[in-house]
N, C-alpha and C positions, 0 to 999 in steps of 0.2 A: 286559654281556650283550647279544648281538645278537639281533635279532628275525628270525625266519624268516617270510618272506612267501611264501605260495603263491597262485597264480592258478588259477582254474578257467576252462577254455575250453569254451564250449558251441558246438554246431553252430548256424549262423545259422538264423533263422526262414525259412520258405519265401518266396521272392520271387515276386510275381505274374508269371506267365509263365515262371518258371524252375523247373527240376526240383529237388526236395529228396530226398535219400536218407534213408530212415527210420532212426530210432534203434532202435525196436523193429520187427523184421521178422516176428515170429511171426504167422501168419494169425489166430490167436485174439485177438491184440491189435490187429487192424486191421478192426474190424467193418464200417465203411462201405466200405472197399476190397473186402472179401469179398462184401458185398451187391452191389456193382457187378459184380464178377467173375461171381458166380452168375447175375445177370441176363444178362450178355453171353454166357454159355456154356449157358444153360438149354435152348435149342433146337438146340444143336450135335449133329450126328449123325455117327457113324462115327469119332469121335475124342474122347478124354476127357483132361482135365487134372486134376492134383492140385497145388494151390498149395503150394510148399515155403517160399516167403518172399515177403512184400510188400516190394519193394525201395524204392519211393519214389512220389512223387506230384508233380503239377504243377497249380497253381491258375491257371486261366484263367477265362473267363466261366463255365465248368463245371469238370469235374475230369478229369484223366488219371491213371491208376495204372499202375505197372510191377510185374510179378510174375515170379518164378522158378518154373517149373512142371516137373513130370515129366509128359510127354505120351505118349500111346499110342493107336495105331489100335485100333478096336474090332473086332478079328479074332483068330481063334485063333493062338497062338504069336507075337503081336505083341511086338516089342522096344521097351522104353521109350526115350525120348530126353529131354534137358533142353532146355527152351525158355524164352526170355524172351517174355512176352506183355504188350502194352499195351492198356488198356481206356479208352475215352472214355465218360464219363457226362454226359448233358445235364441242363439245369435241371429237366426233367420226370421225371428218374429213369430215362430210357432209357439203356441201356448197350450198347456193341458193341466187339468186338476191332478195333483199328485197325492194329496191327503185331505181328509175331512174328519171332523169330530162333532157329533151332536152333543150340544151342551144340555145338561139336565136329563139326558137320556137314561132311562132305567131308574130314575129317582121316583119312588112311589109317591103318588099324591100331588105331584107338581104339575101345573098347567103353564104352558108357554103363553106369553103375552101375545095376544092376537092383534093388538092395535099398534100405534106408533111406538117405536122403541125409545125415543128421546124422553129424558126426564122432564124437559120443559113441557112436553105434551101430556105428561102424567103428573100433574101438580101434587096429588096426594102422596105419591111415591117419592117425589122430590122432597117434600116436607119431612117425611119419615127418614129418608137418607140423610138429610142435613141434621136432623135431630139426633140421629145415632152417632154422628161424627163430632158432636160438640165436645165430648170428653176425650177425643183421640188427638194425641200430639205425636210428632215425629214422623208422620206419613201424610202425604197429600193424596187425597182420593179424588180423581177426576172421572166422573161418571161418563160412560160411553153409551150404555144401553140397559134399559129395564127389560129383562128377558123372561121372567116368570114369577109365579106365586104359588105358595102352598099355605092355606089358611091365612095367618097374619104374618107370614115370612116371605120376603121378597128377595129375588136373585138379580143382582145388578153387575154388569160387566164394567170394570173401572180400570183406569190406568193408575197404578199406585207408585208413588215416588217417595223414597226415604229422604228425610230432611237432614242430610249430613254433608260433610265436606266432599265426599265422593258419593253422590246420590245414586241409588239403584232404582231403575224403573222396571216395572213388571205389568203384565196384564193379569187381572185376577177376577174371579167371581166373588163378590162380596154378598154374604147372606145377612139380611137385616130383619129382625123381628120387632114388630110394633105392638105395644100394649097401651092401655088407657093412659098410663102415667108417663111412659117413656118409650124410647126405641133403642135397640142395642145391636151391635155387630155380633152375630153368633159364630161366624166362621168366615175365613178368607182362604180361597183356594187359588194358588198361582196356576196360570196356564202357560205352558211352553208353546210359544207360537210356531216353533219348528214342528210341533205335533209329533215329537219323538217320544 
C-alpha cells in the first residue's frame, strides 16, 4: 500500500521592508490597519472612503498599509470610484495617506460599480466570474471586489496565487467578458500594492 503525502504551502511571513499581501482582507479582521486608516482620514474634508479590503502591509521602522476603498466626493449626486490607498503610521501612532490610485480611471466607457462590491451581493457577476475560470488551471483566483463594468465586460479585483511549489500571490484586476455562450478572461493586470 502506498502512502499519500500532501504538503501544505503557506504564504511566507512578512519580510522587513517588503510588502506582504494579507491572508484575511476583511476590514473587521484587521483592527490595527483600520485604526491607522481612521486616524489618517479623520480630518479629511470633501471626500470619504469606505474600506472594502485591507490588501497588505509593509513592516519598516513603522508600518505601511494598503487598502482597497470605495471613494466618493462629498457633494450631491457624486459617483463613487474604487481607489487603492496607502497609509503610513509612525511609531507615535500618527498616520497619513501617502499614496492613492484610482482604478479604472481614464478608461473610456467604464462605469464604477455603485452597489456592494462583494461578488456574493452580485450573483450575476459571480456566475460570470466562475464560468470564465472553469478552463483556467495553474492559478487560484480569489475575488475581492467587483469594481466596474463596460458593456458586457466586468472588472474584478482578485488575489491571484500560482499553484506551484513556491506560490506567488498578487493583487490583480481581472477583466472578464460575458457572451451568450461563454465567459472568458480578457486581461489580467497586476497591481503593485506599494503603488510605486
